[in-house]
C-alpha positions in Angstrom: 116.6 -34.0 -143.3 116.1 -38.0 -143.3 112.5 -38.9 -143.8 110.7 -41.1 -141.2 112.7 -40.0 -138.0 110.1 -40.0 -135.2 109.9 -36.9 -133.1 111.5 -34.4 -135.4 108.5 -32.3 -135.6 107.3 -32.2 -132.1 109.0 -29.1 -131.1 108.4 -26.8 -133.9 105.0 -25.7 -132.6 101.9 -25.1 -134.8 102.6 -25.1 -138.5 100.6 -24.8 -141.7 101.0 -28.7 -142.2 99.3 -29.4 -138.8 95.8 -28.1 -140.3 96.1 -30.2 -143.4 94.4 -33.7 -143.5 96.5 -36.8 -144.2 96.1 -36.9 -148.1 96.9 -33.4 -148.6 99.9 -33.8 -146.6 100.7 -36.9 -149.1 100.2 -34.7 -151.9 102.6 -32.2 -150.8 105.3 -34.7 -150.0 104.9 -36.2 -153.5 105.8 -32.6 -154.8 108.8 -32.7 -152.9 107.8 -31.0 -149.5 109.9 -32.9 -146.9 108.4 -30.9 -144.0 105.0 -32.5 -145.1 106.3 -35.8 -144.4 107.7 -34.7 -141.1 104.2 -33.6 -140.2 102.7 -37.1 -140.9 105.5 -38.8 -138.9 104.8 -36.5 -136.0 101.1 -37.2 -136.4 101.4 -41.1 -136.6 104.4 -42.1 -134.4 102.6 -42.7 -131.3 100.0 -44.8 -133.0 102.8 -46.7 -135.0 104.9 -47.3 -131.7 101.7 -48.4 -129.9 100.9 -51.0 -133.0 104.5 -52.3 -133.1 104.6 -53.1 -129.2 101.2 -54.5 -129.0 102.2 -56.9 -132.1 105.0 -58.1 -130.2 108.1 -55.8 -131.1 109.1 -55.4 -127.7 112.3 -53.4 -127.0 112.6 -53.5 -130.9 109.5 -51.5 -131.5 111.3 -48.2 -132.0 113.4 -49.6 -134.7 110.3 -51.2 -136.4 108.6 -47.9 -136.5 111.6 -46.1 -137.9 112.1 -48.8 -140.6 108.3 -48.5 -141.3 108.3 -44.7 -142.0 111.4 -45.0 -144.2 109.4 -47.7 -146.0 106.5 -45.5 -146.3 108.3 -42.7 -147.6 109.9 -44.9 -150.5 106.6 -46.5 -151.3 104.3 -43.2 -151.0 104.0 -43.5 -154.8 101.7 -46.7 -154.2 99.5 -45.1 -151.8 96.1 -44.5 -153.5 94.0 -43.2 -150.7 91.6 -46.3 -150.9 92.2 -46.6 -147.3 93.4 -44.0 -144.8 97.0 -43.1 -144.7 96.9 -44.3 -141.1 95.8 -47.9 -141.8 98.2 -47.9 -144.8 101.2 -47.0 -142.6 99.8 -49.4 -139.8 99.9 -52.2 -142.4 103.6 -51.6 -142.9 104.3 -51.6 -139.3 102.4 -54.8 -139.0 104.5 -56.3 -141.8 107.9 -55.1 -140.3 106.8 -56.5 -136.9 106.3 -59.8 -138.7 109.6 -59.6 -140.3 111.1 -59.1 -136.9 109.5 -62.2 -135.7 110.8 -64.2 -138.5 114.4 -62.9 -138.1 114.4 -63.7 -134.3 115.8 -67.1 -133.2 113.9 -67.2 -130.1 110.6 -65.6 -128.9 110.7 -65.7 -125.3 111.3 -61.9 -125.1 108.2 -60.9 -126.9 106.1 -58.4 -124.9 102.7 -56.5 -125.0 103.8 -53.8 -122.5 101.4 -51.4 -124.0 98.4 -53.5 -123.8 97.0 -51.3 -120.8 97.5 -47.9 -119.5 100.0 -48.1 -116.5 98.3 -47.7 -113.1 98.2 -44.4 -111.5 99.6 -43.9 -108.0 96.7 -44.4 -105.5 95.9 -44.5 -102.1 93.2 -45.3 -99.4 90.1 -47.2 -100.5 91.3 -47.0 -104.3 94.3 -49.1 -103.3 92.6 -52.6 -103.5 90.9 -51.6 -106.7 94.3 -50.7 -108.4 95.8 -53.9 -107.4 92.8 -56.0 -108.8 92.9 -54.0 -111.9 96.7 -54.5 -112.3 96.1 -58.3 -111.8 93.4 -58.2 -114.4 95.6 -56.5 -117.1 98.5 -58.9 -116.3 96.2 -61.9 -116.9 95.1 -60.4 -120.1 98.6 -59.7 -121.4 99.6 -63.3 -120.4 96.5 -64.6 -122.3 97.2 -62.4 -125.2 101.0 -63.6 -125.5 99.8 -67.2 -125.6 97.4 -66.7 -128.5 98.8 -67.7 -132.1 100.2 -64.7 -133.8 97.1 -64.5 -136.3 94.6 -64.4 -133.4 96.8 -62.0 -131.4 96.9 -59.5 -134.4 93.2 -59.3 -134.9 92.5 -58.8 -131.2 95.1 -56.0 -130.9 93.7 -54.4 -134.0 90.0 -54.4 -133.2 90.0 -54.0 -129.4 93.5 -52.5 -128.2 93.9 -50.1 -131.2 90.3 -49.7 -131.6 90.6 -50.0 -135.4 87.4 -50.6 -137.4 86.8 -53.5 -139.6 88.0 -51.6 -142.7 91.1 -50.6 -141.0 91.9 -54.1 -139.8 91.5 -55.4 -143.3 94.0 -52.9 -144.6 96.3 -53.5 -141.5 96.3 -57.3 -141.7 96.0 -57.5 -145.3 93.0 -60.0 -145.1 89.5 -60.3 -146.4 86.6 -58.8 -144.5 85.1 -62.2 -143.7 88.5 -63.4 -142.4 88.7 -60.5 -139.9 85.0 -61.5 -138.8 85.6 -65.1 -138.3 89.3 -64.6 -137.0 88.0 -62.0 -134.4 85.2 -64.4 -133.4 87.6 -67.6 -132.9 90.4 -65.4 -131.3 87.9 -63.9 -128.6 86.7 -67.4 -127.8 90.4 -68.6 -127.3 91.2 -65.4 -125.3 88.2 -66.0 -123.1 89.0 -69.8 -122.6 92.4 -68.8 -121.6 91.3 -66.0 -119.1 88.6 -68.5 -117.5 91.4 -71.1 -117.2 93.5 -68.6 -115.4 90.6 -67.6 -113.0 90.0 -71.2 -112.3 93.6 -71.8 -111.5 93.6 -69.0 -109.1 90.6 -70.5 -107.5 
């Protein structure tokens, strides 16, 4: 079975691997247990996919995730458990997404479709609130798309993926102080863009 194929484990039901933590599964994979890697793929596919989309992979997110899982499998000997497996994997996803950006000849198609949960169908008095919420989400997504890539990445990690500082350090491959300063700067830029949008709508 090819490693890193998302979705292969979802239909198999409860297994012994499901009760193990990530580091125990990694140990099994290194010992030659392919099913243990399938369990890691099943556990982290959704998070990896959301990360790729939020960082701008758009319609290529599935390919990015597939390649990230394959590379993670090949590089598993380098994983030292100094960070969580999840943040180590998401760092690979982030790098693959950057590679995608560099390979594209134009960036107009970049999207952040997973920046917010879709609006549920509503009726009656809730209808106006849903419309306003959708407008706020659209404004947020638009503002995020206008941020420089580095600023967008840190906002995505800290607030949309809800990663802690340590995980963000691992995913972005920068120092903790850089995460702090970049987050502060990116939030200021995002607020300015949103304020401008509100003023424009008047």
